[in-house]
N, C-alpha and C positions, 0 to 999 in steps of 0.2 A: 750103217754100223759105225762108220768113222765119225759121223755127226753126233751120235749118242755118246761115244767115248770122249769126244772133244767137249761136249756139254757137261759130262760127268767130271772131267778133269777141271774145267773152268769153275764148276760149282765147288769142288774140293778146294781149289786155290782160293776162291772167294771166302770160304769158311775159315781157312787157315789165316787169311789176312784179317778177318774179323776177330779171331781169337788173339792174334798178335796185337792188334789195336787195343783190345780190351785189357790185355796184360800191361801195355804201356800206360794206359789211362789209370790203371789201378796203382801205379807208383806214386801218384799225387795224393797226399794226405787230405782228407776232407776237413771242412771248416767246423765240423761238429765235435772234433776231439778236444779233450780238456774239460775241466770242471766249469760249470756255469752255476753261479750261486752256490758253490761248494757241493754240487751234485753232478753225477754223470748225466749226459744228454739222453733224452728219451729216444726210443727207436723211431725210425721213419715208418711209413705205412707198409713198405715192402717187408716180406717175411724173412729177410736175410739178416736178422738182428735179434739178439736176446739181451735183456737187461733186468737187473734186480731193483733198479731205482727209477722212480718217476714213471712206472708202468703199473697199471692196475693188475692185481692177481687174476682177475677175470679175463685178461687179455692173454689167452693161452698161446697165441702165436709168438708173443714177445717176452712175456714174463718168465723169469727164472729166479729161484730162491737165492737170497744172499747167504753168505757163508758165516757161521758163527766162528769167531776167532779172537785170539789175544795177540799181543805183539810178537811172540815167538812163532805162532802159526803164520802170521803175516810175513815174517822174514822167510819162513820155510816155503810159503806159497810162491814167492818171487823166484826162488831157486827151482821149484817144480816147473814153473812156466818156461824157464830157460831150458831145463832138461827135456821138455817136450818140443823143443825146436823154435821157441820164440826168440826174437831179438828185442831186448828192452831198449826203447827209444828214450823214455823219460822216467825218472824215478826221483820224486822230490820228497820222499819220506812217507807220506800218506796217500800218494797218487802214483800209479804206474801206468804207462802206456807201452804196450808191446805189440809187435807185429808178427804174424805167421804168414808164410807164403806157400803156395802150392808148388809141388815139385816140378811140373812140366812148364807151365806158362808163367809161373811166379805171380799169380794173382795174390794180392795182399788183403789180409783181414786184420782188423784192429781189435785188440783186447785191452780194455781199460779196467783198472782196479782202483777202488777208493776204500781205504781203511778208516772206518768210523770207530775210533778207539772207545769213545764214550758208550756207544751201543754194543760194542763187541762184535761188529759185523764187517765183512769184506763185501762191498758191493761190486758187481762185475757187469761189464757190458762187452759183448763180442759182436762185431758187425763186419760184413763184407763191404769193400769199398765200391764195387761195381756190381751190376746185374740186379736182378729182382729176386731170384730164388738161389738158395745155397744148398738145397737138398738136405737141410738139417745139420750142416757142418758146424755152424757156430754153437748150436745147442749141444751137439755131441762133444765138441771141444770143451765146453764149460763143464759138462758132466764128467768127462775124463779127468779134468783138472781137479774137480772135487773128489773123485775117487782116489786120486794120487795122494791126497792128504791123509 
């Protein structure tokens, strides 16, 4: 009985250490942030990312529709992101990088927005920094942001 309890305790401690390590690793910003050739980066193969740009609409795992907008809606959208708990890291006028973090372990997700004024679109990319699956958190976040408009 003592051996089973010791093993269970050791396993729980190991799991806790893994989660803490992942939280620390998620604090480092990935190299994929920012515009490349004036576009948001495509999603990696992992399902923990959604993007409206450089992703085929047939890629149901990653594609999300861009938002039709004008300059007033663009300004409002930035305020909505902050109201929903994001910290804006970069705002250079037509590009915004914001971060969301989970309450307990503070895992960081990056949300990037690009305002294409000529097309009247806000392109959006939301991705987890670590792990493979996000249980749909990034897609849900983008949909909630759209609903808030």
